[in-house]
C-alpha positions in Angstrom: 42.7 121.9 96.3 45.8 121.1 97.8 48.1 118.3 96.5 48.9 115.5 98.6 52.8 116.2 97.6 52.6 119.5 99.1 51.0 118.4 102.3 53.2 117.5 105.4 52.6 114.0 106.3 52.6 113.0 110.3 53.9 116.4 111.2 57.1 116.2 108.7 57.9 119.4 106.9 60.5 121.6 105.8 60.3 124.6 108.5 61.5 125.1 111.9 59.7 122.1 113.4 62.0 119.9 111.5 65.4 119.2 112.9 67.0 120.6 109.4 65.2 123.8 110.0 66.4 124.1 113.6 69.8 123.7 112.4 69.5 126.3 109.6 68.6 129.0 112.1 70.9 128.2 114.3 73.9 128.4 111.5 72.6 131.4 110.3 72.5 133.2 113.6 76.1 131.9 114.7 77.4 133.2 111.5 75.8 136.7 111.6 77.2 137.4 115.1 80.8 136.0 114.0 80.6 138.2 110.9 80.0 141.3 112.7 82.4 141.0 115.3 84.9 140.1 112.6 84.3 143.4 110.8 84.6 145.2 114.1 87.6 143.7 115.2 89.0 144.2 111.4 87.9 147.9 111.2 89.5 148.8 114.7 92.7 146.9 113.5 92.6 148.9 110.3 92.4 152.1 112.2 95.5 150.8 114.1 97.6 149.8 111.2 97.0 153.1 109.4 98.0 155.1 112.6 100.9 153.1 112.8 101.9 153.2 109.1 101.7 157.4 109.6 103.9 157.5 112.4 106.5 155.3 110.6 106.4 157.0 107.3 106.6 160.5 109.2 109.3 159.4 111.2 111.3 158.1 108.1 110.8 161.2 106.2 111.7 163.6 108.8 114.8 161.4 109.7 115.9 161.3 106.0 115.5 164.9 105.4 117.6 165.8 108.9 120.5 163.8 107.9 120.6 164.7 104.4 123.6 166.6 103.1 123.7 170.5 103.4 120.7 170.6 105.8 122.6 171.5 108.9 124.6 174.0 106.7 121.6 175.6 105.2 119.9 176.1 108.7 123.1 178.1 109.6 123.0 179.9 106.3 121.4 183.7 106.5 118.4 182.6 104.5 117.6 179.2 105.3 114.1 179.2 103.6 115.4 180.0 100.3 118.0 176.9 100.6 115.3 174.3 102.1 112.0 175.2 100.8 112.0 174.2 97.2 113.8 170.9 98.8 111.3 170.0 101.5 108.3 170.7 98.8 110.1 168.0 96.9 110.7 165.6 99.4 106.8 165.8 100.5 105.4 165.4 97.2 107.9 162.3 96.6 107.1 160.7 99.8 103.2 161.4 100.1 103.2 162.9 103.2 101.2 166.0 104.1 103.7 168.5 105.2 107.5 168.9 105.6 108.6 171.6 107.9 112.1 172.7 108.7 112.1 174.4 112.1 115.0 176.6 114.3 115.7 175.5 117.2 113.0 178.2 118.7 110.4 176.3 116.8 110.1 179.1 114.2 109.3 177.5 110.6 111.7 178.2 107.9 109.7 176.0 105.5 106.5 174.6 105.2 103.8 173.4 102.7 101.5 176.1 103.3 103.8 179.4 102.3 101.6 181.5 105.0 103.0 179.9 107.9 106.5 180.3 107.3 107.7 182.5 110.0 105.5 181.3 112.5 106.2 179.4 115.5 104.9 175.8 115.4 102.7 174.9 118.0 103.0 172.1 120.8 106.1 170.9 122.9 109.1 170.6 120.7 111.6 170.6 123.6 112.4 166.8 123.4 114.0 167.6 119.8 115.3 170.8 120.4 116.8 170.4 123.8 117.1 166.6 124.5 117.7 165.7 120.8 115.2 163.2 120.9 113.5 162.1 117.4 109.7 161.1 118.1 106.1 160.9 116.8 103.2 162.0 118.3 99.6 162.6 117.5 99.2 166.3 117.6 96.0 167.9 118.1 96.2 171.8 117.2 96.6 174.5 114.5 96.6 174.6 111.5 95.4 170.7 111.5 95.4 167.8 113.6 98.0 165.2 112.4 100.3 162.4 113.2 103.9 164.2 113.1 107.4 163.1 113.7 110.0 165.8 114.9 113.7 165.1 114.4 116.5 167.3 115.4 119.4 168.4 113.0 122.8 168.3 114.3 126.0 169.7 112.8 129.1 168.0 112.4 129.9 169.1 115.6 127.1 167.7 117.6 125.2 170.9 118.2 121.3 171.0 117.6 120.8 173.6 114.7 117.1 173.2 114.0 114.4 170.2 113.4 112.5 168.6 110.6 108.9 167.7 111.1 106.8 165.8 108.7 103.7 164.3 109.1 99.9 163.0 107.5 97.1 165.0 108.6 94.4 163.1 110.8 91.7 163.6 108.1 93.9 161.9 105.3 94.0 159.0 107.8 90.3 158.9 108.3 89.5 159.1 104.4 91.9 155.9 104.3 90.1 154.2 107.1 86.5 154.9 105.5 87.9 153.4 102.4 88.5 150.3 104.2 85.5 150.4 106.3 83.4 150.2 102.8 85.4 146.9 101.6 85.0 145.2 105.3 81.3 146.0 105.0 81.1 144.5 101.6 83.2 141.6 102.3 81.3 141.0 105.6 77.9 140.9 103.7 79.7 138.7 101.1 80.8 136.4 103.8 77.0 136.4 105.4 75.9 135.2 102.1 78.2 132.6 101.7 77.5 131.5 105.2 73.5 131.9 104.9 74.2 129.5 101.6 76.4 127.3 103.2 73.8 126.7 106.0 71.0 126.3 103.6 73.3 123.5 101.7 73.7 121.9 105.1 69.9 122.3 106.0 69.2 120.5 102.5 71.7 117.8 102.8 70.3 117.0 106.6 66.8 117.5 105.5 67.2 114.8 102.8 69.1 112.5 105.4 66.4 113.1 107.9 63.8 113.0 105.3 62.3 116.2 107.2 62.1 114.3 110.7 61.9 116.2 113.7 63.4 115.0 117.0 60.4 113.0 118.2 60.3 111.0 114.7 63.9 110.3 114.7 63.8 109.3 118.3 60.8 106.6 117.3 63.2 105.8 114.0 65.9 104.8 116.6 63.7 102.2 118.5 62.8 100.5 115.4 66.5 100.1 114.3 67.1 98.8 117.7 64.4 96.2 117.5 65.7 95.1 113.9 69.3 94.9 115.3 68.3 92.5 118.2 66.5 90.4 115.4 69.2 89.6 113.1 71.4 86.7 112.8 74.6 88.2 112.9 76.5 89.4 116.2 76.9 93.2 116.6 79.2 94.7 119.4 79.4 98.6 119.5 82.4 99.9 121.7 83.0 103.4 122.6 85.8 105.6 122.5 86.6 104.8 126.3 86.9 100.8 125.1 83.7 100.1 127.0 80.6 98.0 125.5 78.1 100.5 124.5 75.8 97.9 122.6 75.5 94.1 121.9 72.8 92.5 120.3 71.0 89.1 121.0 73.4 87.1 118.4 76.6 88.4 119.6 75.5 87.9 123.5 75.0 84.4 122.0 78.1 83.6 120.2 80.4 85.3 122.9 78.6 84.0 126.0 78.0 87.7 127.5 76.1 88.4 130.5 73.2 90.5 130.7 75.0 93.5 132.6 77.8 93.6 130.2 77.1 96.7 128.6 79.3 99.9 129.8 82.1 97.3 130.9 85.8 97.8 129.7 86.3 95.2 126.7 89.1 93.6 128.5 86.4 92.5 131.5 84.0 90.6 129.0 86.0 87.1 129.0 86.5 87.4 125.5 89.7 85.8 123.6 93.0 87.7 124.4 93.2 88.2 120.4 89.7 89.5 120.3 90.0 91.9 123.0 93.6 93.2 121.7 91.8 93.7 118.3 89.1 95.8 120.0 91.1 97.7 122.3 93.8 98.6 119.1 91.0 100.2 117.2 92.3 98.7 113.9 90.1 97.8 111.0 89.8 93.9 110.2 87.8 92.1 107.8 86.7 88.5 108.1 89.5 87.6 110.6 88.9 84.5 112.6 89.0 84.4 116.0 88.0 81.8 118.7 85.2 81.8 121.0 85.0 78.5 123.1 84.8 76.3 120.8 83.5 78.2 117.9 85.2 80.2 114.9 84.0 83.5 114.3 84.7 85.6 111.2 85.2 89.2 112.6 85.0 92.4 111.0 85.9 95.6 112.8 85.2 99.4 111.5 85.2 103.0 113.1 82.2 104.4 113.8 82.9 107.3 111.7 84.4 107.2 108.4 88.0 109.2 109.7 87.8 106.8 112.7 89.6 109.4 114.8 88.6 109.5 118.7 85.5 107.4 118.3 84.7 103.9 119.1 84.1 100.8 116.6 81.7 98.4 115.2 82.5 94.8 115.5 80.3 92.1 113.3 80.6 88.6 113.9 79.5 85.4 112.1 80.0 81.6 113.1 82.4 79.9 110.3 83.2 76.9 112.6 81.9 74.5 109.7 83.8 76.3 107.0 87.1 76.4 108.7 88.7 73.4 107.6 87.6 73.9 103.9 88.7 77.5 103.9 92.3 76.4 105.5 92.8 74.0 102.9 92.1 76.7 100.1 94.2 79.1 101.5 97.2 76.4 101.8 96.3 75.9 98.0 96.9 79.2 97.1 99.7 79.9 99.2 101.7 77.0 97.3 100.6 78.7 93.8 101.8 82.0 95.0 105.1 80.1 96.1 105.3 78.3 92.9 104.7 81.5 91.0 107.6 83.2 93.2 110.0 80.1 92.2 109.5 80.5 88.5 110.4 84.4 89.0 112.9 83.9 91.6 114.8 80.9 90.9 117.4 81.2 88.1 117.6 85.1 87.5 121.3 84.5 86.9 123.1 82.0 85.1 125.1 81.2 88.4 125.0 77.9 89.8 125.6 78.5 93.4 123.4 81.6 93.4 120.5 79.6 91.8 120.7 76.7 94.4 120.6 79.9 97.1 117.4 81.3 95.3 115.8 77.8 95.6 116.5 77.7 99.3 115.4 81.7 99.8 112.1 80.8 97.9 111.3 77.6 100.3 111.7 79.2 103.5 109.4 80.2 105.5 106.4 79.6 102.9 107.0 75.9 102.8 109.7 74.8 105.3 111.6 76.3 108.4 114.9 75.3 107.0 116.2 74.3 103.6 119.1 72.9 102.0 120.5 72.2 98.5 123.3 69.8 98.0 124.9 69.6 94.5 127.2 67.2 93.1 131.0 68.6 92.3 131.0 68.3 88.6 127.9 70.0 88.5 129.5 73.0 90.3 132.8 73.1 88.1 129.9 73.2 85.0 130.8 69.6 83.9 128.4 66.8 82.8 126.9 65.3 86.2 128.2 61.6 86.5 125.4 58.8 85.3 126.9 55.9 86.8 129.0 56.9 89.8 128.2 57.3 93.1 125.9 59.5 94.6 126.7 59.0 98.2 128.6 62.3 98.6 127.5 65.8 97.7 128.8 69.5 98.7 126.4 71.5 100.8 125.8 74.8 98.2 123.3 76.7 99.9 121.2 76.9 103.3 118.4 79.5 104.2 116.2 79.2 107.5 114.1 81.2 109.8 116.9 81.9 112.3 120.6 82.4 111.6 121.5 79.7 114.5 120.8 76.2 113.1 122.3 72.6 114.1 122.7 71.4 110.0 126.1 71.1 108.6 127.2 74.5 107.0 127.8 75.5 103.2 130.8 74.2 102.0 130.8 70.7 103.7 130.7 67.2 102.0 127.2 65.5 102.9 127.5 61.8 102.9 124.6 59.4 102.3 126.4 55.8 103.0 123.6 54.2 105.1 120.9 53.1 102.2 117.6 53.3 104.5 118.3 57.2 105.1 115.6 59.4 103.4 118.2 60.9 101.5 119.5 57.8 99.6 116.3 56.6 99.3 115.0 59.5 97.3 118.0 59.6 95.2 117.8 55.5 94.7 114.0 55.9 93.8 114.4 59.0 91.8 111.5 60.8 93.8 110.5 62.8 97.0 110.5 61.0 100.3 108.6 62.7 103.1 109.7 61.7 106.9 107.0 63.0 108.7 108.7 61.8 112.1 112.3 62.6 111.9 112.8 60.9 115.6 111.5 57.6 113.9 114.1 57.7 111.1 116.6 55.0 112.2 118.9 55.3 109.3 119.3 59.2 109.3 120.1 58.8 112.9 122.6 56.2 112.4 124.0 57.8 109.8 125.4 60.8 111.7 124.2 59.9 115.4 125.7 63.2 117.1 124.2 65.3 114.3 121.2 64.1 114.4 120.7 64.1 118.1 121.5 68.0 118.0 118.9 68.4 115.0 116.2 66.6 117.2 117.0 68.5 120.3 117.1 71.7 118.2 113.2 71.1 117.3 113.6 69.4 114.1 110.7 67.0 113.6 109.9 66.5 109.7 111.7 66.5 106.8 111.0 66.0 103.0 114.2 65.3 100.5 114.0 65.3 96.8 116.5 64.8 94.1 117.0 67.6 91.6 116.6 65.9 88.3 117.2 67.2 84.7 117.5 65.2 81.6 116.8 62.2 83.9 120.1 62.9 85.4 120.8 63.8 89.1 122.4 67.2 89.9 121.9 67.2 93.4 119.3 66.9 96.1 117.3 69.6 98.2 115.9 68.9 101.5 113.0 71.0 103.7 113.0 70.9 107.5 110.4 71.8 109.7 111.1 73.0 113.4 108.9 76.0 114.5 105.9 74.9 112.3 103.9 72.3 114.3 102.3 70.5 111.1 104.5 67.6 109.9 105.0 67.4 106.2 102.4 65.2 104.3 101.7 63.6 101.0 100.6 67.4 99.5 103.7 68.5 100.5 105.7 65.8 98.7 103.9 66.7 95.6 104.7 70.1 95.8 108.4 69.3 96.9 108.8 67.6 93.7 107.2 70.4 91.4 109.4 72.9 93.2 112.7 71.0 92.6 111.8 70.1 88.9 111.5 74.0 88.2 115.0 74.6 90.3 116.6 71.6 88.6 116.1 73.2 85.1 117.6 76.5 86.1 120.5 74.5 87.7 121.5 72.8 84.7 121.0 75.8 82.5 123.5 77.5 85.0 125.7 74.6 84.6 125.6 74.6 80.8 126.8 78.3 80.9 129.3 77.9 83.3 130.9 75.2 81.4 130.7 77.2 78.1 132.1 80.5 80.0 134.8 78.4 81.3 136.0 77.0 77.8 135.3 80.5 76.5 137.5 82.1 79.3 140.0 78.9 78.7 140.5 79.8 74.9 140.8 83.3 75.4 143.4 83.0 78.2 145.2 80.6 75.6 145.1 83.1 72.9 145.9 86.3 75.0 149.7 87.1 75.7 150.9 85.2 78.6 154.1 86.7 79.1 155.2 90.1 77.4 158.4 89.9 75.3 161.5 91.3 76.3 162.3 95.0 75.0 163.8 98.1 76.2 161.6 100.5 74.4 158.9 100.8 77.0 157.9 99.8 80.5 154.9 98.0 80.0 151.8 96.6 82.6 148.6 95.7 81.7 145.1 94.4 82.7 142.6 92.3 81.3 139.2 91.7 82.8 136.4 89.8 81.2 132.9 90.6 81.2 130.3 89.3 83.8 127.9 88.5 81.2 130.4 86.2 79.1 134.2 86.0 77.6 134.3 88.9 74.9 137.1 89.7 72.1 139.2 92.4 73.6 142.8 91.8 73.2 146.2 93.7 73.7 149.7 92.8 72.4 153.3 94.0 72.9 155.3 93.2 69.8 159.2 93.7 69.4 160.0 95.4 65.9 163.6 95.7 64.3 165.6 98.7 65.2 164.6 98.4 68.8 161.2 99.8 68.1 158.1 98.1 69.7 154.3 97.8 68.6 151.6 98.3 71.2 148.4 97.0 69.8 144.7 97.0 71.4 141.5 95.5 69.7 137.9 94.8 70.8 135.7 92.4 68.7 132.1 92.9 69.1 130.1 90.2 70.9 130.7 87.9 73.7 131.2 83.9 73.9 133.2 81.4 72.1 133.1 83.1 68.7 134.1 86.4 70.0 137.2 84.8 71.6 138.2 82.4 68.5 137.9 85.6 66.4 140.0 87.6 68.7 142.8 84.9 68.3 142.3 84.9 64.5 143.0 88.8 64.6 146.1 88.7 67.0 147.7 85.9 64.8 147.2 88.1 61.9 148.5 91.2 63.6 151.5 89.2 64.6 152.1 88.0 61.1 151.4 91.5 59.4 153.9 93.0 61.8 156.7 90.9 60.2 156.1 93.0 57.1 157.5 95.8 59.3 155.2 98.4 57.3 153.7 101.4 58.8 150.2 101.4 61.4 148.3 102.5 58.6 149.3 99.6 56.2 149.1 97.3 58.8 145.7 98.1 59.5 144.6 98.0 55.6 146.1 94.3 55.5 143.8 93.6 58.6 140.8 95.4 57.0 141.3 93.4 53.9 141.6 89.8 55.7 138.6 90.7 57.8 136.7 91.3 54.7 137.9 87.9 53.0 136.7 85.9 56.4 133.6 87.7 56.2 132.9 86.7 52.5 133.9 83.1 53.5 130.8 82.9 55.8 128.2 84.0 53.2 125.8 81.0 52.3 126.7 78.8 49.7 125.3 78.6 46.7 122.9 75.4 46.0 122.8 72.9 48.6 119.5 71.6 50.0 116.6 74.2 49.4 119.0 76.5 48.1 120.0 77.5 51.4 123.7 77.4 52.6 124.6 77.8 56.8 126.5 81.3 57.3 129.0 81.8 60.0 129.0 84.7 62.4 130.9 87.4 60.8 133.5 89.5 62.8 132.7 93.1 61.2 132.7 95.3 63.6 136.2 94.5 65.3 138.1 97.6 66.1 142.0 97.9 66.5 144.5 100.7 67.6 148.4 100.0 66.3 151.0 101.9 67.2 154.8 101.9 66.6 157.4 103.5 69.1 160.9 104.3 67.8 163.0 104.8 71.2 166.2 106.1 69.1 163.9 109.1 67.8 160.9 109.3 70.4 158.3 109.1 67.5 155.3 107.3 68.1 153.4 106.6 64.9 149.6 105.7 65.8 146.8 104.2 63.4 142.8 103.4 64.5 140.4 101.5 62.9 137.4 102.8 64.8 139.0 102.3 68.0 139.3 105.0 71.0 142.8 106.8 70.6 145.1 106.5 73.4 145.9 108.8 76.2 149.5 110.6 76.5 150.7 111.5 80.2 153.7 113.6 80.5 156.4 113.5 83.3 154.3 116.0 85.0 151.2 114.4 85.0 149.2 116.5 82.1 146.9 114.5 80.3 146.1 114.7 76.6 144.0 112.8 74.4 145.7 113.3 70.6 143.6 113.6 68.0 143.5 110.7 65.8 141.8 109.9 62.2 139.6 107.3 63.5 139.2 105.1 60.6 136.4 102.6 59.6 136.2 99.4 62.0 137.7 96.4 60.4 135.8 94.8 57.6 133.9 97.8 56.6 136.7 99.7 54.7 137.6 96.9 52.1 140.5 99.0 50.9 138.4 101.8 49.6 138.8 104.2 52.7 142.5 104.1 53.6 143.8 104.3 57.0 145.8 107.5 57.9 149.0 107.3 60.5 149.8 110.1 63.2 152.9 110.6 64.5 153.2 111.6 68.2 156.5 112.9 69.5 157.2 111.7 73.1 159.5 112.9 75.6 161.2 110.0 77.9 159.2 109.0 80.5 155.8 109.6 79.1 153.0 107.3 79.4 150.8 106.0 76.6 147.9 104.5 77.8 145.8 102.2 75.3 142.5 101.1 76.3 139.0 99.0 75.0 135.8 101.0 75.4 134.7 98.5 78.0 136.8 100.7 80.2 135.0 103.9 79.7 131.2 102.9 78.8 129.3 100.8 81.4 126.0 101.0 82.9 124.6 104.0 81.8 128.0 106.1 81.7 128.8 107.4 78.4 131.8 108.0 76.6 132.4 111.7 77.5 132.0 110.7 81.4 134.3 107.7 80.9 137.3 110.2 79.4 136.8 112.7 82.3 136.8 109.8 84.8 140.1 108.3 83.0 141.7 111.8 82.7 141.4 112.3 86.7 142.9 108.9 87.3 145.6 109.6 85.1 146.6 113.2 86.4 149.0 112.5 88.9 152.8 112.3 88.2 155.4 110.0 89.4 153.5 107.0 89.0 154.8 103.5 87.6 152.9 101.6 84.6 151.6 99.1 87.5 150.3 101.9 89.7 148.6 103.8 87.0 147.0 100.2 85.7 145.8 100.0 89.4 144.3 103.5 89.9 142.4 103.4 86.5 140.6 100.4 87.6 140.0 101.6 90.9 138.5 104.5 89.5 136.4 103.4 86.4 135.9 99.7 87.1 132.3 98.8 88.1 131.3 95.7 90.1 130.0 93.8 87.2 131.6 95.2 84.1 129.0 95.1 80.9 132.2 94.8 78.4 135.6 93.2 78.7 138.4 95.6 79.5 141.9 95.6 78.4 144.4 98.4 79.4 147.9 98.8 78.5 150.1 101.5 80.1 153.5 101.9 78.5 156.5 104.3 79.9 158.8 105.4 77.0 162.1 105.1 76.9 165.0 106.9 74.8 167.9 105.0 73.6 170.9 106.9 74.9 172.6 109.2 72.4 176.0 107.5 72.8 174.2 104.1 71.6 173.5 105.3 68.1 175.7 105.7 65.8 175.1 107.2 62.2 177.4 107.8 59.1 176.5 109.3 55.7 178.3 107.3 52.7 179.0 108.5 49.1 177.9 106.5 46.0 181.7 105.5 45.9 183.0 101.8 46.3 185.9 103.3 48.0 183.8 104.7 50.7 182.6 101.6 52.2 186.2 101.1 54.0 186.1 104.1 55.9 182.6 103.2 57.3 183.5 99.9 58.0 186.5 101.0 60.1 184.5 103.6 61.8 181.7 100.8 62.8 184.7 98.7 64.2 185.9 101.6 66.4 182.6 102.4 67.6 182.3 98.7 68.6 185.4 98.9 70.6 184.0 101.9 72.0 180.7 100.0 73.2 183.1 97.0 74.5 181.8 94.9 71.8 185.3 94.0 70.1 184.2 90.3 69.6 181.4 91.5 67.3 183.6 93.6 64.9 184.3 90.8 62.4 180.5 89.9 62.2 179.5 93.5 61.7 182.2 94.7 59.5 181.1 91.9 57.1 177.6 92.6 57.4 178.3 96.3 56.8 180.6 95.3 53.7 177.9 93.5 52.0 174.9 95.5 52.7 176.8 99.0 51.9 178.5 97.6 48.9 175.0 96.7 47.4 173.7 99.7 48.5 176.3 101.8 46.6 176.2 99.8 43.6 172.5 99.4 43.2 170.6 101.7 45.5 169.9 105.4 45.3 171.2 108.5 47.1 171.0 109.2 50.0 173.0 106.2 51.5 173.2 106.1 55.4 174.5 103.7 57.8 173.1 103.3 61.6 174.4 101.3 64.4 172.1 100.9 67.5 173.1 99.5 70.6 170.1 98.0 72.4 169.3 94.4 73.5 170.6 93.3 70.5 173.2 95.1 68.1 171.4 96.5 65.2 172.9 97.4 61.7 171.0 99.4 59.2 171.9 100.4 55.8 169.3 102.7 53.8 169.2 104.0 50.6 166.8 105.7 48.4 166.0 102.7 46.3 163.0 100.6 46.9 164.6 97.4 45.2 164.0 94.7 47.4 166.9 92.2 47.8 166.4 88.3 48.0 168.3 85.5 49.1 169.6 82.9 46.7 172.0 80.3 46.6 174.4 81.1 44.1 176.3 78.8 41.4 179.6 77.4 41.8 180.6 79.5 38.8 178.9 82.5 39.6 181.2 85.2 40.8 178.7 87.1 43.1 175.3 86.4 44.5 176.6 85.5 48.0 176.4 88.7 49.9 172.7 88.1 51.7 173.8 84.4 52.1 176.6 85.6 54.3 174.3 88.3 55.9 171.9 85.7 56.9 174.6 83.2 58.4 176.3 86.1 60.6 172.9 87.9 61.6 170.4 86.6 63.9 167.8 87.7 61.9 167.6 90.5 59.0 165.1 92.0 57.0 163.7 95.0 54.6 162.0 97.9 55.8 160.5 100.3 53.6 159.9 104.1 54.5 158.1 106.7 52.1 161.1 107.3 50.2 163.6 104.1 49.9 164.0 101.1 51.8 166.5 100.3 54.7 168.2 96.6 55.1 168.7 95.6 58.7 170.3 92.9 60.5 170.5 92.1 64.2 173.2 90.5 66.2 172.8 89.1 69.8 175.1 90.7 72.3 176.9 88.6 74.7 175.7 87.8 78.3 175.5 91.0 79.4 172.8 91.9 77.0 171.8 95.4 76.5 174.0 96.6 79.4 177.0 96.7 77.1 178.7 93.4 77.8 181.0 92.2 75.1 180.8 89.3 72.8 178.5 88.4 70.2 176.7 85.3 70.2 175.4 84.2 66.6 174.6 81.5 64.7 177.8 81.4 62.7 181.3 80.5 64.1 183.9 82.8 64.9 186.5 82.6 62.2 189.9 81.4 63.1 191.9 83.6 60.8 191.4 86.9 59.5 189.5 87.3 56.0 190.2 90.1 53.5 186.9 92.2 53.9 187.9 94.3 50.7 187.7 91.3 48.9 184.3 90.0 50.0 182.9 93.3 48.8 182.9 92.1 45.1 180.3 89.6 46.4 176.9 90.9 45.2 173.2 89.8 45.3 
């Protein structure tokens, strides 16, 4: 009994009667023919390849052996066989050829792989090599075996042919190689045939599944059924061929498009369709629910290619009538667009804290999604970061931003003052009422035309026809206003546009107000910082200084620098960095800079200066700790300044020694006169506020030649926008490695090489070119611990002043030296030294080994002594004590006359010049 599942219905089956079976048979036959042809061609090609390879190998072996050293000599020797047989056999084995034979010019074999052939004459025509000297290959047929052989002449140094070398591969060996490949080819062909038959079976199975085992007759009948259904549906269908001609149009398509009965096979361009529809069909692109017109109808059109890849085929267009839904869908699209525009406004407006840029972002967002042109006007105080006026007139504003669909436009340019003196203009009305005003027809706005008749006429002639103006309000205060214009868009502004403009302006106003507040705070911080930084560098001769200071784009920071003259013609160079930005960082910087100035008056080494500064920073931070008690037991904590860094250097032009100490700050760069750059290693120390006296700072002494450049900087110069410290140091080295540049040129070159357009941190750069005090302006004496030694030193100093042209300063200098040297001899310790320095001032220094500090006091009338320092303070410009590692130095400075440090005569001191000579020896009895 046969199952119904196994019985074909209506002639349907899986045999050759079905379309799938016919395709399978045809594919299998084609595959068989192709594989057989491929095997034959490949086999023939393999034979040719083997033969060509044999010729190349034989010729290479023969030429190599013929040209090998000693072969020509061996051929002319009494016994060539003895000299060459072993060598030829080794060559044959090494190269894999079947024979290597050395022949005489007459063809007699001297060597051969078969020893029985030695001495016999080789067969074949060898004259091409023996006579003509030509190297060649041939397929030889003859004794002892058929072979592919190469014959190469052997030429001696004189160019004479002394013999020949023949090498080759026997034909039998070649046949074996080809036969081996044939087996591989047959196996590959069999495998390919199996794969092809298997692939054809898979294709036939897939085709059988898709055609359901139908034959051509059944498929024809099914096509007729499909066409009947196609014409019955209520959606228009057009099928366009690859030649852009209409192949099929169902009844609904004919009705919607008004096609005639003979429209099929006609070009699309001749069907009378809307030009946009013709362009879509001829372009071949895909579309989904595009709206096209067909008479008074609106059609939703979709286009797809007739094949998935869409290459070289036609297309299918479906359409449906959407006339009734057009209005509703249009409003929905507008609403979606407005929501998207508001989202973009939230993302794009206020990306920076710059007032002008925020206004520009508002104008850019509105064009072209909402308006064809947009302008933003702001009050001038808002642009400066000030509070907007609340009761002042709002009739004048500054145009801050303008954006449009075209560059040319009739509106006033950015930077011009916009006035609203006529109360009936839309702008004045919006400002007075505090909400947006829509002017649907600009031509009917009499107040606007009266405000600027010429400008209004130009705008109307340009095509401006509709306006929405809206005030920018933040905290109920007017910051400015925004105007949105339409020219290219035919539809005028309406009530929905007014509401949208108010929402857009409200978001932008908040961003503008935030930018205004930041601008105000930034300006205050910049003003504070500039007031705290050095305005004019002090006059001194030790170094030639240039500097640069650049605040960060993100806000003012706490970087600072300083140049502080010190006693003894020395100078202190300082750079520092306070972590953070804003007013607190600037104020902290001012506190630290003031402290550095105060501690510098102590005239102690740099490491002690940093120690005092570190201790002060710790105390300041402790003052910011939360106070005990208070409401809830919570106190208010000030921002700490822990993390500030500082580099302090003292340069002495008399010795050329620069003493440097660092509190967590990058060390300086030293550039010699030849342009060589060095970064001396320093003991970095901890940042200020972290050591608290537990970890002392260390000083490093650098001996600098005259003309050396000392470059001090903050880390903002090196580290910026992904650039690490190492990269920054390499760039800095490259910018400094050029000799013969002034400090000003070095500052400019360094910033040109390392400065980014928007620095992330403050940058302080200080470049000092060292000078040396000439040796002829320094005088030193060693003084014995004997009161009698005071007078000779005083006389020697007077003589030196006469040599320097400072005779008028002799009295004051002799008086000061008498007091200082006498007290050093009496109360000090060895060694006692005196030094005069002639710089911008005249410096008198008396050093001794004692650390006892003198103090100025007023002596009583009955005291015999105690007036020495009073006299010193009376005749000197200033005086003080400097402590060294051993002992102290008491110094006094006197101002030189009008020629200053150039050696001019005279001393301008606070004390009057004496009218009569005093007994200086008697003054030596005065003491403190």
